[in-house]
C-alpha positions as CSV (number, residue, x, y, z in Angstrom):
1,X,16.9,-18.5,24.7
2,X,13.5,-17.7,23.4
3,X,11.9,-14.5,24.9
4,X,8.5,-15.7,27.1
5,X,6.2,-13.5,25.2
6,X,7.4,-15.3,21.8
7,X,6.8,-18.5,23.5
8,X,3.5,-17.4,24.4
9,X,2.5,-16.1,21.1
10,X,3.7,-19.4,19.4
11,X,1.6,-21.1,22.1
12,X,-1.2,-19.1,21.1
13,X,-1.0,-19.7,17.4
14,X,-0.9,-23.3,17.9
15,X,-4.1,-23.3,20.1
16,X,-5.8,-20.8,17.4
17,X,-5.1,-23.5,14.7
18,X,-6.9,-26.0,16.9
19,X,-9.6,-23.6,17.2
20,X,-11.5,-25.1,20.1
21,X,-14.8,-23.4,21.0
22,X,-14.2,-23.5,24.8
23,X,-11.8,-20.8,26.3
24,X,-9.5,-21.7,28.5
25,X,-8.2,-18.4,30.1
26,X,-6.3,-20.1,33.4
27,X,-2.8,-20.2,32.0
28,X,-0.6,-17.1,32.2
29,X,2.6,-16.6,30.0
30,X,6.0,-15.0,30.7
31,X,4.7,-12.4,33.2
32,X,2.2,-11.2,31.1
33,X,-1.3,-11.3,32.6
34,X,-2.9,-9.9,29.4
35,X,-1.6,-12.9,27.1
36,X,-4.3,-15.7,28.0
37,X,-4.9,-18.8,26.0
38,X,-8.2,-18.0,24.9
39,X,-8.9,-20.3,22.2
40,X,-11.6,-19.0,20.4
41,X,-11.9,-17.8,16.8
42,X,-12.6,-14.1,18.3
43,X,-9.0,-14.3,19.5
44,X,-7.7,-14.4,16.2
45,X,-7.1,-10.5,16.0
46,X,-3.9,-11.2,17.7
47,X,-2.8,-13.5,15.0
48,X,-1.5,-10.5,13.4
49,X,1.3,-9.8,15.6
50,X,2.9,-13.1,15.0
51,X,3.1,-12.6,11.5
52,X,6.8,-11.2,10.8
53,X,10.4,-11.2,11.6
54,X,11.1,-12.8,15.0
55,X,13.8,-10.0,15.6
56,X,13.9,-6.5,14.4
57,X,17.0,-4.4,14.0
58,X,16.2,-1.1,15.6
59,X,18.5,2.3,15.1
60,X,20.6,1.8,18.0
61,X,22.0,-1.4,16.4
62,X,20.4,-3.8,18.7
63,X,17.5,-6.1,18.0
64,X,14.5,-6.4,19.5
65,X,11.8,-9.3,19.6
66,X,9.5,-8.9,16.6
67,X,6.2,-9.7,18.5
68,X,7.0,-7.3,21.3
69,X,7.6,-4.4,18.8
70,X,4.5,-5.1,16.8
71,X,2.5,-5.3,20.2
72,X,4.3,-1.6,21.1
73,X,3.4,-0.4,17.6
74,X,-0.4,-1.5,17.9
75,X,-0.7,-0.1,21.8
76,X,0.6,3.2,20.4
77,X,-1.3,3.6,17.5
78,X,-4.4,2.8,19.5
79,X,-3.5,5.7,22.1
80,X,-2.2,8.4,19.8
81,X,-5.8,9.8,18.9
82,X,-6.1,10.3,22.8
83,X,-3.1,12.4,23.2
84,X,-3.1,16.2,22.9
85,X,-1.0,17.6,20.1
86,X,2.2,19.3,21.5
87,X,2.1,17.4,24.9
88,X,5.3,16.2,25.8
89,X,5.1,12.6,27.6
90,X,7.3,9.7,28.3
91,X,6.4,6.3,27.1
92,X,4.8,5.1,30.2
93,X,2.1,7.8,29.6
94,X,1.9,7.1,25.9
95,X,1.1,3.4,26.3
96,X,-2.2,2.2,27.8
97,X,-1.9,1.4,31.7
98,X,-2.8,-2.3,30.9
99,X,-0.2,-2.7,28.4
100,X,2.6,-0.9,30.3
101,X,1.7,-3.0,33.5
102,X,1.9,-6.2,31.8
103,X,5.6,-5.6,31.1
104,X,8.4,-6.5,33.0
105,X,11.4,-4.2,33.4
106,X,13.5,-6.0,30.9
107,X,10.3,-5.8,28.3
108,X,9.7,-2.0,29.2
109,X,13.5,-1.5,28.1
110,X,12.9,-3.2,24.9
111,X,9.7,-1.5,24.5
112,X,11.6,1.7,24.7
113,X,13.9,0.8,21.8
114,X,10.6,-0.2,19.8
115,X,8.9,3.2,20.4
116,X,12.1,5.2,19.5
117,X,12.7,3.1,16.4
118,X,9.2,3.6,15.6
119,X,9.4,7.3,15.9
120,X,12.5,7.7,14.1
121,X,11.4,5.6,11.0
122,X,7.9,7.7,11.1
123,X,5.9,4.7,11.8
124,X,3.9,6.6,14.4
125,X,2.7,10.1,14.6
126,X,5.2,11.2,17.2
127,X,8.3,13.2,17.5
128,X,11.5,12.6,19.6
129,X,12.1,15.2,22.2
130,X,15.5,15.8,23.9
131,X,15.5,17.9,27.2
132,X,18.8,18.3,28.4
133,X,19.8,14.7,27.6
134,X,16.7,13.5,29.4
135,X,16.3,9.8,29.9
136,X,13.9,8.2,29.6
137,X,13.1,9.8,26.3
138,X,10.3,11.9,26.0
139,X,7.7,12.1,22.9
140,X,5.6,14.7,21.6
141,X,2.6,14.2,19.2
142,X,3.0,16.0,16.0
């Protein structure tokens, strides 16, 4: 079964290829109200998240949706400059509210795996903090 976010991105990529000048913002995909079929050349900034592997192996031995992984990375990278150094935060507070609210509960779990992998592989400037085996994981800007 293909992930709804992946299906939405495939549809967006097809729409961008035909590049109509009239935006169609009436359809929503996979429970994510932020992914609309805006068919304009300006929407091409999202095309970068389509490039890459469909599935990414993360450190706990599981696989996550590649598009979601790249969306999490892009959102977290955009939010890092706004975080105070040394402050301990859960993922919900690190991600932008618009991005976090667009995820369903399954995507939030997957996004957590994505962020943990991004931190462990040093792809983002955050450190993993373990406080008495707390869950969800907490992160600190380094």
